[in-house]
C-alpha positions in Angstrom: 38.4 5.2 26.9 38.9 5.6 23.2 37.4 2.2 22.6 34.3 3.2 24.4 33.8 6.3 22.3 34.4 4.3 19.1 31.7 1.9 20.2 29.3 4.8 20.9 30.0 6.3 17.4 29.5 2.9 15.8 26.3 2.3 17.6 25.1 5.8 16.7 25.8 5.1 13.0 24.0 1.7 13.2 21.0 3.3 14.9 20.8 6.0 12.2 20.9 3.5 9.4 18.2 1.4 11.1 16.1 4.5 11.6 16.4 5.5 7.9 15.6 1.9 6.8 12.5 1.8 9.0 11.3 5.2 7.7 11.8 4.0 4.2 9.9 0.8 4.9 7.0 2.9 6.3 6.8 5.2 3.3 7.0 2.2 0.8 4.3 0.4 2.8 2.0 3.5 2.6 2.5 3.8 -1.1 1.9 0.2 -1.8 -1.2 0.2 0.4 -2.6 3.2 -1.3 -2.1 1.7 -4.7 -3.8 -1.5 -3.6 -6.8 0.4 -2.2 -7.0 2.5 -5.4 -7.0 -0.7 -7.6 -9.6 -2.3 -5.3 -11.9 0.7 -5.6 -11.5 0.9 -9.4 -12.3 -2.9 -9.6 -15.4 -2.4 -7.5 -16.4 0.6 -9.6 -16.0 -1.4 -12.9 -18.1 -4.3 -11.5 -20.8 -1.9 -10.3 -21.0 -0.1 -13.7 -20.9 -3.5 -15.6 -23.8 -4.8 -13.4 -25.9 -1.7 -14.0 -25.5 -2.1 -17.8 -28.1 -4.7 -18.7 -27.9 -4.0 -22.4 -31.6 -3.3 -22.9 -32.8 -6.9 -22.8 -36.1 -7.3 -21.0 -37.1 -10.8 -20.0 -40.6 -11.4 -18.8 -41.4 -14.9 -17.8 -44.7 -16.4 -18.8 -45.1 -14.5 -22.0 
């Protein structure tokens, strides 16, 4: 009977460790995903502002 309770305690410990590892993985994934989305938005914003800045050059064909 003692062997059975030892097995239950060991399985409980393994379950808790796996649960902590999984929760940590989810938090890290959220942080990395948020950083990736922020960088993507910043890159698009820089491209949009760069495309809007034509530098004052006006090209009219045929003149």
